[in-house]
Residue frames as qw, qx, qy, qz and C-alpha x, y, z in Angstrom:
[[0.943, 0.064, -0.221, 0.242, -28.94, 15.75, -31.33],
 [0.397, 0.501, -0.343, 0.688, -26.30, 18.36, -30.47],
 [0.437, -0.603, 0.198, -0.638, -28.21, 19.32, -27.32],
 [0.954, -0.269, -0.060, -0.120, -28.24, 15.71, -26.14],
 [0.805, 0.229, -0.262, 0.481, -24.50, 15.32, -26.70],
 [0.103, 0.582, -0.287, 0.754, -23.79, 18.60, -24.92],
 [0.661, -0.532, 0.106, -0.518, -26.04, 17.69, -22.01],
 [0.979, -0.119, -0.147, 0.075, -24.49, 14.26, -21.69],
 [0.639, 0.347, -0.307, 0.614, -20.94, 15.61, -21.76],
 [0.147, -0.581, 0.280, -0.750, -21.76, 18.25, -19.13],
 [0.828, -0.410, -0.025, -0.382, -23.63, 15.70, -17.05],
 [0.948, -0.079, -0.151, 0.268, -20.58, 13.46, -16.92],
 [0.494, 0.526, -0.219, 0.657, -17.95, 16.20, -16.99],
 [0.307, -0.722, 0.181, -0.593, -19.03, 18.01, -13.83],
 [0.868, -0.468, 0.108, -0.124, -18.92, 14.98, -11.47],
 [0.886, 0.170, -0.079, 0.425, -15.62, 13.83, -12.98],
 [0.262, 0.657, -0.195, 0.679, -14.14, 17.31, -12.50],
 [0.552, -0.691, 0.156, -0.440, -15.35, 17.34, -8.88],
 [0.964, -0.241, 0.036, 0.104, -13.75, 13.97, -8.15],
 [0.712, 0.373, -0.113, 0.584, -10.47, 15.02, -9.76],
 [0.038, -0.743, 0.162, -0.648, -10.55, 18.29, -7.80],
 [0.763, -0.589, 0.105, -0.245, -11.13, 16.42, -4.54],
 [0.946, -0.027, -0.021, 0.322, -8.21, 14.08, -5.21],
 [0.487, 0.527, -0.130, 0.684, -5.86, 16.94, -6.09],
 [0.302, -0.751, 0.121, -0.575, -7.01, 19.00, -3.09],
 [0.887, -0.456, 0.040, -0.060, -6.55, 16.09, -0.70],
 [0.864, 0.148, -0.066, 0.476, -3.07, 15.33, -2.04],
 [0.283, 0.626, -0.134, 0.714, -1.89, 18.93, -1.84],
 [0.484, -0.719, 0.123, -0.484, -3.29, 19.51, 1.64],
 [0.948, -0.301, -0.016, 0.099, -1.72, 16.28, 2.91],
 [0.711, 0.319, -0.118, 0.616, 1.71, 17.30, 1.54],
 [0.011, -0.706, 0.126, -0.697, 1.38, 20.75, 3.11],
 [0.729, -0.615, 0.038, -0.299, 0.33, 19.29, 6.48],
 [0.940, -0.125, -0.053, 0.314, 3.27, 16.85, 6.55],
 [0.490, 0.503, -0.122, 0.702, 5.67, 19.66, 5.61],
 [0.293, -0.735, 0.114, -0.602, 4.35, 21.79, 8.47],
 [0.881, -0.467, 0.011, -0.073, 4.70, 18.91, 10.94],
 [0.850, 0.127, -0.094, 0.502, 8.28, 18.34, 9.84],
 [0.276, 0.564, -0.123, 0.768, 9.20, 22.03, 10.16],
 [0.325, -0.459, 0.328, -0.759, 7.23, 22.58, 13.38],
 [0.441, -0.108, -0.889, 0.056, 7.05, 19.34, 15.36],
 [0.527, -0.664, -0.339, -0.408, 4.29, 19.13, 17.95],
 [0.732, -0.667, -0.008, 0.141, 6.89, 18.69, 20.69],
 [0.332, 0.819, -0.402, 0.240, 10.37, 20.12, 21.19],
 [0.660, 0.132, -0.615, 0.411, 13.45, 18.78, 22.93],
 [0.054, -0.304, 0.445, -0.841, 12.91, 21.29, 25.73],
 [0.723, -0.229, -0.011, -0.652, 9.39, 19.94, 26.29],
 [0.872, 0.011, -0.488, 0.016, 10.71, 16.37, 26.45],
 [0.401, 0.227, -0.589, 0.664, 13.30, 17.39, 29.04],
 [0.353, -0.297, 0.262, -0.847, 10.58, 19.17, 31.04],
 [0.856, -0.169, -0.256, -0.415, 8.41, 16.03, 31.03],
 [0.752, 0.073, -0.570, 0.322, 11.30, 13.95, 32.34],
 [0.127, 0.272, -0.483, 0.823, 11.97, 16.53, 35.07],
 [0.593, -0.285, 0.053, -0.751, 8.32, 16.48, 36.10],
 [0.923, -0.114, -0.339, -0.143, 8.59, 12.70, 36.48],
 [0.605, -0.732, 0.313, -0.003, 11.64, 13.23, 38.68],
 [0.872, 0.026, 0.308, 0.379, 14.17, 11.92, 36.16],
 [0.017, -0.771, 0.340, 0.538, 17.07, 13.51, 34.37],
 [0.872, 0.451, 0.187, -0.037, 17.04, 12.48, 30.70],
 [0.555, -0.321, 0.464, 0.611, 20.21, 11.68, 28.85],
 [0.238, 0.542, -0.330, -0.735, 20.83, 13.32, 25.50],
 [0.050, 0.066, -0.936, -0.343, 20.43, 9.89, 23.89],
 [0.142, 0.470, 0.832, -0.259, 16.92, 9.49, 25.33],
 [0.233, 0.682, 0.150, -0.677, 15.87, 12.91, 24.08],
 [0.175, 0.442, -0.622, -0.623, 17.26, 12.22, 20.61],
 [0.054, 0.122, 0.983, 0.127, 15.51, 8.82, 20.50],
 [0.220, 0.604, 0.641, -0.419, 12.15, 10.37, 21.33],
 [0.241, 0.676, -0.145, -0.681, 12.62, 13.10, 18.71],
 [0.070, 0.266, -0.840, -0.468, 13.63, 10.46, 16.14],
 [0.156, 0.340, 0.923, -0.090, 10.47, 8.49, 16.94],
 [0.268, 0.700, 0.338, -0.569, 8.32, 11.59, 16.40],
 [0.199, 0.588, -0.455, -0.638, 10.03, 12.31, 13.09],
 [0.033, -0.068, 0.960, 0.270, 9.66, 8.68, 11.98],
 [0.203, 0.477, 0.819, -0.247, 5.96, 8.66, 12.83],
 [0.270, 0.713, 0.143, -0.632, 5.24, 11.86, 10.90],
 [0.011, -0.325, 0.714, 0.620, 6.56, 10.42, 7.62]]
C-alpha cells in the first residue's frame, strides 16, 4: 500500500514540478529580456538621425524623441 501511494505521489509530483518550473523559467526570462531591451534599445538616437540623413531629410529633435518614445512604449 505504501509503495502505491509513493508511486502515485511521484507520478503526479514530477509533471507538476516540471510545469511549475516552466512557468517560473518563462516569467524570469521574460522579465530579464524586457530589462535588457529597456537598458539597451535595439536602435539609438544616432541611428535614427542617420536613417533620416540617408533619406535626404534632417530630423528635428522632436521627431527623434517621438520615435524613441514609440520604441520604449512598444517594449513595455
